[in-house]
C-alpha positions as CSV (number, residue, x, y, z in Angstrom):
1,X,73.2,80.3,38.8
2,X,76.7,79.2,39.2
3,X,79.8,80.9,40.6
4,X,83.5,80.0,41.0
5,X,85.3,79.7,44.3
6,X,89.0,80.0,43.9
7,X,92.0,79.4,46.1
8,X,95.2,81.1,45.2
9,X,98.9,80.7,46.0
10,X,101.6,83.1,45.4
11,X,105.2,82.2,44.5
12,X,107.9,84.7,45.2
13,X,110.9,84.6,42.9
14,X,114.0,86.8,42.5
15,X,113.6,89.2,39.6
16,X,117.4,89.7,39.0
17,X,117.6,86.3,37.2
18,X,114.9,87.5,34.9
19,X,116.3,90.9,34.2
20,X,113.4,92.7,35.8
21,X,113.8,96.0,37.7
22,X,111.5,95.1,40.6
23,X,112.9,93.2,43.6
24,X,110.3,90.5,43.5
25,X,107.7,89.2,41.0
26,X,104.7,87.2,41.9
27,X,103.1,84.2,40.1
28,X,99.6,83.6,41.2
29,X,98.0,80.2,40.6
30,X,94.3,79.7,40.9
31,X,92.6,76.4,41.7
32,X,88.9,76.8,41.0
33,X,85.9,74.6,41.8
34,X,82.4,75.1,40.4
35,X,79.9,75.9,43.1
36,X,76.1,76.1,42.6
37,X,74.5,79.2,44.2
38,X,70.8,79.1,44.9
39,X,68.7,82.2,45.2
40,X,65.2,82.4,46.7
41,X,63.2,85.6,47.0
42,X,59.7,86.4,48.2
43,X,57.8,89.5,49.2
44,X,56.1,88.9,52.6
45,X,53.6,91.0,54.5
46,X,53.6,91.9,58.1
47,X,50.3,93.0,59.8
48,X,50.0,96.5,61.2
49,X,52.0,97.2,64.3
50,X,51.6,100.2,66.6
51,X,54.5,102.6,66.9
52,X,57.5,101.1,68.5
53,X,60.1,98.3,68.0
54,X,58.7,94.8,67.3
55,X,60.5,91.5,67.1
56,X,59.6,89.9,63.7
57,X,62.2,87.0,63.4
58,X,59.5,84.3,63.8
59,X,57.2,86.0,61.3
60,X,59.9,86.3,58.7
61,X,61.0,82.6,59.1
62,X,57.4,81.4,59.1
63,X,56.6,83.1,55.8
64,X,59.9,82.1,54.1
65,X,60.5,78.4,54.4
66,X,62.9,78.4,51.4
67,X,65.7,79.6,53.7
68,X,66.0,76.0,55.1
69,X,67.5,75.0,51.7
70,X,70.6,77.2,52.2
71,X,73.5,75.2,53.7
72,X,75.9,78.2,53.7
73,X,74.8,81.7,52.7
74,X,72.9,84.8,53.7
75,X,69.4,86.0,54.4
76,X,68.8,89.6,53.3
77,X,65.6,91.4,54.5
78,X,64.6,94.7,52.9
79,X,61.6,96.9,53.9
80,X,59.7,98.6,51.1
81,X,58.7,101.7,53.1
82,X,60.2,105.0,54.1
83,X,58.6,105.5,57.5
84,X,59.6,102.2,59.1
85,X,63.0,100.4,59.3
86,X,64.8,97.2,60.3
87,X,67.5,96.4,62.7
88,X,69.0,93.6,64.7
89,X,69.3,93.8,68.5
90,X,68.5,92.1,71.8
91,X,65.5,89.9,71.8
92,X,65.3,88.9,75.5
93,X,64.5,92.1,77.5
94,X,61.5,94.1,76.4
95,X,62.9,97.2,78.0
96,X,65.4,97.4,75.1
97,X,62.4,98.2,72.8
98,X,61.2,100.9,75.1
99,X,64.7,102.4,75.2
100,X,64.9,102.4,71.4
101,X,61.6,104.2,71.1
102,X,62.3,106.8,73.8
103,X,65.8,107.6,72.5
104,X,64.7,107.9,68.9
105,X,62.0,110.3,70.0
106,X,64.6,112.4,71.8
107,X,66.9,112.4,68.8
108,X,64.1,113.2,66.3
109,X,61.1,114.9,68.1
110,X,57.8,115.3,66.3
111,X,57.4,118.9,67.2
112,X,60.7,120.1,65.8
113,X,60.3,123.4,64.0
114,X,62.7,122.3,61.2
115,X,60.2,120.0,59.4
116,X,58.8,121.2,56.1
117,X,57.2,117.8,55.0
118,X,53.8,118.2,56.6
119,X,51.3,116.6,54.2
120,X,51.0,113.2,56.0
121,X,50.8,114.2,59.7
122,X,53.1,115.0,62.6
123,X,54.2,111.4,63.1
124,X,55.2,111.0,59.4
125,X,57.7,113.9,59.4
126,X,60.2,112.4,61.9
127,X,59.4,108.8,60.7
128,X,61.4,109.4,57.5
129,X,64.5,110.6,59.4
130,X,64.3,107.8,61.9
131,X,63.9,105.2,59.1
132,X,67.1,106.6,57.4
133,X,69.0,106.5,60.7
134,X,68.0,102.9,61.5
135,X,68.3,101.5,57.9
136,X,66.1,99.7,55.4
137,X,67.7,96.3,55.4
138,X,69.6,93.7,57.5
139,X,71.7,90.8,56.3
140,X,72.3,87.6,58.4
141,X,74.6,84.6,57.8
142,X,72.8,81.3,57.3
143,X,74.3,77.9,58.1
144,X,72.5,74.6,57.7
145,X,69.3,76.4,57.0
146,X,69.3,78.4,60.2
147,X,70.0,82.0,61.0
148,X,73.3,82.6,62.6
149,X,72.1,85.2,65.0
150,X,73.7,85.6,68.4
151,X,72.0,84.1,71.5
152,X,70.1,87.3,72.3
153,X,69.6,88.7,68.8
154,X,66.5,89.1,66.8
155,X,65.2,91.0,63.7
156,X,63.2,94.1,64.6
157,X,60.6,96.1,62.7
158,X,61.0,99.7,63.8
159,X,57.6,101.2,63.2
160,X,58.0,105.0,63.3
161,X,54.3,105.9,62.6
162,X,51.5,105.8,65.1
163,X,49.5,103.7,62.7
164,X,51.8,102.7,59.8
165,X,49.6,99.9,58.4
166,X,50.8,96.6,56.9
167,X,54.4,96.5,55.9
168,X,56.0,94.6,53.0
169,X,59.4,93.0,53.2
170,X,61.5,91.6,50.3
171,X,63.3,88.5,51.8
172,X,66.1,87.0,49.8
173,X,68.1,83.9,50.8
174,X,71.2,83.0,48.8
175,X,74.0,80.5,49.1
176,X,75.0,76.9,48.4
């Protein structure tokens, strides 16, 4: 697939000499260059994780070598589940993961009397709300085939069920 990248310049001219009512008119010039955009997409599987927040950056990269082909672009990761989510956060101190779990449980407790969705167990009810709060996707810039994460950043799987099972992610890399 191809796309155009364009640079523009604007020239300001007096409108009085052209009989126009506006104070200024703009002439925009575009200088376009043809750029090839590459798209790579794959559905990958993660093994079952226990409830909690788990770094998965290495697993994603290991199962998606096509990202190395992107010189400048983005990696988009989407989770195909409603009781787990994705986020980017600190990857150095494990206590961050414990803080995430304890605070999410305070915000959305399992024993809340407000739940009406009860068919899949007490851990499933709050899992849907937690997943919506955290989000179903992350997008990260890519440069020279490498993720442009900060020094202490990593991709997290946020498993909101006690036993959520294997999880599927759709991973898409695109760019030039």
